[in-house]
N, C-alpha and C positions, 0 to 999 in steps of 0.2 A: 219674601215665600212662607206660607204657615206651615209651622212644625206640629204636627200630631203624633204623640206617643199616646198608643192605649194598652193598657196592663190589664191581660186576660185573668181573671182569677178562677176559671172555672177548672175544675180537677179533668174535663174532659177537652180540654185546649182547645185544637181547631176542629173537634167533631160536633160540637155540642149545638144545641138552640142560642148558649148567649153570643157563641163563633159565628154563627149564621148571619145573626141581628149584627155584630160588631162588622162582619165583613164587608156588608152592605153599607152599611154608614160611611166606613174608611174608604169604600169604593165612590160613593158621590164625593166624599172629602177631595180624595185624589182627584176628580173629572172636575174639579173644581178647581185645581191648581195646587192643591195641600200636598205637602211631603207627610207620607204615612210610615209609623214603624207599630209594632206590636212587639210585647213583652208579656211572656207567660209565667204566673206566679209561681206555679208547680215545677217551672224549668231552673227560673231563678234560686225558689227554695230559699225563702229569707228566713233566719232564724227569730224567737221574739225577741223583740226590743226587751233592754235587762232594765230600762227607767231609771238609769244611774245617771242619765243626761250628762254623758261625756261629751256629746257632740254639740254640747250648749256651752259648755263651761271649762270642761280640762282639755279635747283638743278640738275647737270649734269648727263646725264643717264636719268633721270627720266620725264616722260611727266607729268605736273598736270591736265590733261585731264583725269578723272576716268572713266572708261566705258571696253568694251571688249577687247581694245588692252593690258591692265593691263597682262592680259592670255595671251596674243598671244605674248607679248614679250619674254619671257624666251622661248620658241619655236621657235621664229625666231633666237635667240641666237645660237641654237644648229646646224643651216642649213649649211652645205658646200654649199649646189647648193640651188637657189631659183628660184620656177617656178611662172612666174605671169601667169595665167591664165584668160584672158577676151576676150567676144566679143568686137567688134569695136560700140562705139556709136559716141558720138559729145565731146571729143572722146572716155571718157569711162565712164562706170558705176559710178553713185555718192558713192556707197560705199567703190570702188576700189580706186577709186582718193583719196577717205579720208586716205585709209589703206597706200597707197602710202605716201602719205604726213605725214602721224604719224610715220612711219619708222625711223625719223630724228633720236630719242633718243640713237639709236643705231651706231651713229657716232659721232665723237667728232669734234671739230673747229680746227683741228690740221690740216693746210692747206699747199699742197705742189701744186705748179704747175710742170704739166710733159703734154709734146708734146701739148703746148699750151691752156692748160686747166687747172682751177683749181679744185684740190681733194682734198677730206675730209679723213680721216682715222676711220675705224672702232675701238671702245671700247674696250678694253679689257674682253676676254670670248667671242666676236661676232666672229663668223669662216667661216663665209661667202667667199667664194672664187668667186662663178661666177653666174650669173642671165640669167635664160632661160624665154622666152616668148612663151607661147602659146595662139594664137589666131585664131579665127573663124569670119567671117562675110558674108552677105546674099547677097551682088553684084558680078558682074562678076570677078572683075581685082583684083588681088593679090596687085597691089600697093593701093588698097582702106584700107589696113591694115599696111602701110606706117607709118602713127602717132604713131601706136603704137609700132612698130620698132624703131621708134626714142626715143619714152620715155623711153622703156626699156636699150635702148642703152646709152642713158645719165643719167639715174640711177645707173647702172653697172660702168659708168666711174667717176661720183659724188662720190659714194661709195669707190673709187679704186679699184674694181675687176672686173672680165672679163666677157665683154656679150658675151654666149654660142651658142646664135643663138635662130632662131625662128622656132615654129612648127606652120605652118599658114595655113588655110584651107579657101578661098575664097569660096562664093556660097556654104555655107555649108549643107545648109537645102536640097540639091539635094541628101545628102546622105541618108536622111531619106526613099527616096522613090526608091532607086537602093542598094538593100542588095551588089551585088557583086560589084559594086566601092568601097563601105562602106567598104567591109572588105579589098581591096586592100589598102586602104587607112589606115586602121587602123593598119594591118599588119606592112604597111613602120611605122608607129609611134612606133609601139612596139618594132621591129627594130632599129628605132632611139634611144629610149632611154635605150637597151640595150648597143649601140654602145658607146653613151656619157659615160656612168659609165664605160665599158670597156676599153674606148680609151681615153676620157677626151675630144673629140669634136664629132659633128655629123657629119655624110658623107653627102657632099654638094647633091649626087644623090637620099639619101633617101629623104631629105629636099625638092626636086623639084619631087620627086613623090608623095608626100602628098600634096603639093601646086596645081599639075596639073591641067589644065579645065577638067572640066567635062561634060560641055555642050557648044556649042557655045553662044558667047555673044548675037548673033541673038536671039537664042531661050530663055535665059535668059530674057531679058528683053521683048519679047514678055508674058512671064509668069507673070512678074510685071506687067506691062502695063495691059494683061487684068484684073487682078485682081482691079486695081486701076477703070477702065471703068465699072467693074461689080459693086463696090460700088457707084461711082457716078450716076450708072443706079436704084442703090436701092433708094437713095436719092430722086431722079426725079420721082420714084414711090408713094412715101410716100409724 
């Protein structure tokens, strides 16, 4: 059975747009027979990596920073698929950035050079085979999420596993006010989860359905600018 572990890096945890997209993806994966588990970065509360590389050379496989990551490591070791779920900030919420950095103990400095890049090796007992990105943003263009795609791709490459693809939703807040569009997106997300488990990959057409524009760029820009103008007006009144 495929073991899926998702790390939700949103400060909103189970209530935000990232969680809704992630929940539907995991629902589809579960329907296809996978076991799924969610960790919340803001509950783990990982402290920053000190960069001293104790986990590679002094205490191999063991992080010397003692916090919630100590309980997360055994869960992560069992994952066949790791799902990184996060909204785009600049570029990541702080706890999510710390969580990703603190995954270093799962890998050892057994380096190889492949396809023009240096890659590490997973430690014995780490089952990870692939990484998935789930990401949401507030701005109109899909390209606003490119930086997170790059992070997920780099992370998978450096760990020597496959980047399986991104479930991406720009201007995700629009879904909150349109139940028809929301259900179309979430239905495609559930289907994508099922297909990944059954086929080992996401169908391109489903990922495109999840990410498609919901309103025009002009309409979204007008919404944002009117909000900013309202805030400025209220400041002047005070």
